[in-house]
C-alpha positions as CSV (number, residue, x, y, z in Angstrom):
1,M,87.6,106.1,116.6
2,M,87.8,102.3,116.7
3,E,89.6,102.6,120.1
4,R,86.8,104.7,121.4
5,F,84.2,102.3,120.1
6,V,85.9,99.3,121.8
7,Q,86.0,101.3,125.1
8,L,82.3,102.3,124.9
9,R,81.1,99.0,123.5
10,P,79.3,97.9,126.7
11,L,77.3,101.1,126.8
12,V,76.5,101.0,123.1
13,N,75.4,97.4,123.5
14,E,73.1,98.3,126.3
15,I,71.5,101.2,124.4
16,L,71.1,99.1,121.3
17,G,69.5,96.3,123.3
18,N,66.7,98.6,124.3
19,H,65.7,99.5,120.7
20,T,64.2,96.8,118.4
21,T,64.9,98.9,115.3
22,A,68.5,99.6,116.1
23,P,71.3,98.1,113.9
24,E,73.0,94.9,115.0
25,M,75.9,95.2,117.4
26,V,79.3,93.8,116.4
27,I,79.9,90.3,117.6
28,A,82.8,89.2,119.9
29,S,85.0,88.0,117.1
30,E,84.6,91.3,115.3
31,V,85.6,93.1,118.5
32,L,88.8,91.0,118.6
33,V,89.5,92.0,115.0
34,L,89.0,95.7,115.9
35,Q,91.3,95.3,118.9
36,E,94.0,93.8,116.7
37,T,93.5,96.5,114.1
38,I,94.0,99.1,116.9
39,D,97.2,97.4,117.9
40,V,98.5,97.3,114.4
41,L,97.7,101.0,113.8
42,Q,99.0,102.2,117.1
43,P,102.5,103.0,115.9
44,F,101.1,105.2,113.1
45,L,99.0,107.2,115.7
46,S,102.1,107.7,117.8
47,A,104.2,108.8,114.8
48,T,101.4,111.2,113.7
49,E,101.1,112.7,117.1
50,T,104.9,113.1,117.4
51,V,105.2,114.9,114.1
52,S,102.1,117.0,114.6
53,G,103.0,118.1,118.1
54,E,106.4,119.5,117.3
55,R,106.8,123.3,117.2
56,Y,110.0,123.2,115.1
57,G,111.2,121.4,112.0
58,T,110.9,117.7,112.1
59,S,113.0,116.7,109.1
60,S,115.5,115.0,111.4
61,L,112.7,112.8,112.7
62,V,111.7,111.3,109.3
63,I,114.3,108.5,109.0
64,P,114.0,107.5,112.7
65,I,110.2,107.4,112.5
66,V,110.1,105.4,109.3
67,S,112.6,102.9,110.7
68,I,110.6,102.6,114.0
69,L,107.4,102.2,112.1
70,K,108.8,99.4,109.9
71,S,110.2,97.7,113.0
72,K,106.9,98.0,115.0
73,I,104.8,96.7,112.1
74,A,107.2,93.8,111.6
75,D,106.9,92.9,115.3
76,T,103.1,92.7,115.3
77,T,101.7,89.2,115.0
78,P,98.0,89.4,114.0
79,T,96.0,86.2,114.2
80,H,92.9,87.2,112.1
81,L,92.9,87.2,108.4
82,E,91.7,90.8,108.2
83,T,94.5,92.1,110.3
84,K,97.1,90.0,108.6
85,S,96.0,91.6,105.3
86,L,96.1,95.1,106.9
87,K,99.6,94.4,108.2
88,K,100.8,93.3,104.7
89,K,99.2,96.4,103.1
90,L,100.8,98.7,105.6
91,E,104.3,97.1,105.1
92,E,103.8,97.5,101.3
93,Q,102.8,101.1,101.5
94,L,105.6,102.0,103.9
95,E,108.1,100.5,101.5
96,K,106.5,102.1,98.5
97,R,106.3,105.6,100.1
98,F,109.4,105.5,102.3
99,G,111.6,102.8,100.9
100,C,114.2,105.3,99.6
101,V,113.9,107.8,102.4
102,E,117.6,107.2,103.5
103,Q,118.7,108.3,100.0
104,V,117.1,111.8,100.4
105,R,120.1,113.9,101.1
106,Y,118.7,116.7,103.2
107,L,116.6,114.3,105.4
108,A,119.7,112.2,105.9
109,F,121.8,115.3,106.7
110,A,119.2,116.5,109.3
111,T,119.2,113.1,110.9
112,I,123.0,112.7,111.0
113,L,123.4,116.2,112.4
114,D,120.8,115.7,115.1
115,P,122.7,114.6,118.2
116,R,119.8,112.4,119.3
117,F,120.0,110.1,116.3
118,K,123.2,110.3,114.3
119,R,123.5,107.0,112.5
120,M,121.3,105.0,114.8
121,Y,118.3,104.5,112.5
122,F,120.1,104.1,109.2
123,Q,119.6,100.6,107.7
124,D,121.4,101.4,104.4
125,K,125.1,101.7,105.5
126,T,126.2,102.7,102.0
127,A,123.7,105.6,101.9
128,Y,124.9,106.7,105.4
129,S,128.6,106.6,104.4
130,N,127.8,108.6,101.1
131,H,126.1,111.2,103.2
132,I,129.0,111.5,105.6
133,I,131.4,111.9,102.7
134,R,129.2,114.6,101.2
135,L,128.9,116.4,104.5
136,N,132.7,116.4,104.9
137,E,133.1,117.7,101.4
138,M,130.7,120.5,102.1
139,M,132.5,121.4,105.3
140,R,135.8,121.5,103.5
141,E,134.4,123.7,100.8
142,A,132.9,126.1,103.3
143,M,136.1,126.3,105.3
144,S,138.3,126.9,102.2
145,A,135.9,129.5,100.9
146,E,135.9,131.2,104.3
147,T,139.7,131.3,104.4
148,S,140.2,132.4,100.8
149,S,137.5,135.1,101.0
150,S,139.0,136.9,104.0
151,P,141.0,139.8,102.5
152,T,144.5,140.8,103.7
153,S,143.2,144.3,104.3
154,D,141.4,143.0,107.4
155,F,144.8,142.6,109.2
156,D,145.6,146.3,108.4
157,C,142.3,147.5,109.9
158,E,142.7,145.3,112.9
159,S,146.1,146.7,113.7
160,E,144.7,150.2,113.3
161,R,142.0,149.5,115.9
162,G,144.6,148.2,118.3
163,T,143.1,144.8,119.0
164,S,143.7,142.1,116.5
165,Q,141.3,139.2,115.8
166,R,144.0,136.9,117.1
167,Q,144.1,138.6,120.5
168,R,140.3,138.7,120.8
169,M,140.0,134.9,120.2
170,G,142.6,134.1,122.8
171,I,143.3,130.4,123.3
172,F,141.1,129.4,120.3
173,S,143.0,131.7,117.8
174,D,144.4,128.9,115.8
175,H,141.4,126.6,116.0
176,N,140.1,127.3,112.5
177,K,143.5,126.6,111.0
178,K,143.8,123.3,112.9
179,V,140.3,122.2,111.9
180,Q,141.1,123.0,108.3
181,H,144.4,121.2,108.4
182,S,142.7,118.1,109.9
183,F,140.1,118.1,107.1
184,Q,142.9,118.4,104.4
185,V,144.8,115.5,106.0
186,E,141.6,113.4,106.2
187,G,140.8,114.3,102.6
188,E,144.2,113.2,101.4
189,T,143.9,109.9,103.3
190,S,140.5,109.1,101.9
191,K,141.6,109.9,98.4
192,K,144.5,107.4,98.8
193,D,142.1,104.7,99.9
């Protein structure tokens, strides 16, 4: 709305000049404050449009957007008292509302697993490493549950059908075992450290 007003200011000024009972027009210094305010708020507009425009889950975008917002706000250099105050309030509110966003497990998992972001926007390296450890544990648990829950009777049924699972998987037949083994070795190494 402010952006639109700044764009239409010459027309509004002309119209108001023709009416003696019209309210006063903003002065040039106030227009400069409005322009600085628009510049400070621009990253929030962009973030809102990004999140609103997506047709799929945006949980992986939360940590990157918060990080970018903090960075963009820090980079602004307002010159007027009003916009300096606005910048300070925005930084305080970002910290109050999103200061611990990297600690939220599922948002962190979504960001880490999104190939666009991985660890790029994590500021808290401890939180990032804790989430990686937890993801590794979850994968190990899932893989061990998968291998322990497969009954031996499956092999009997496969031999009766004539085509075993091993034959159908071809070259990747031992892939699950190899992945599970590497997780076990990695887990033993991390426990020693």
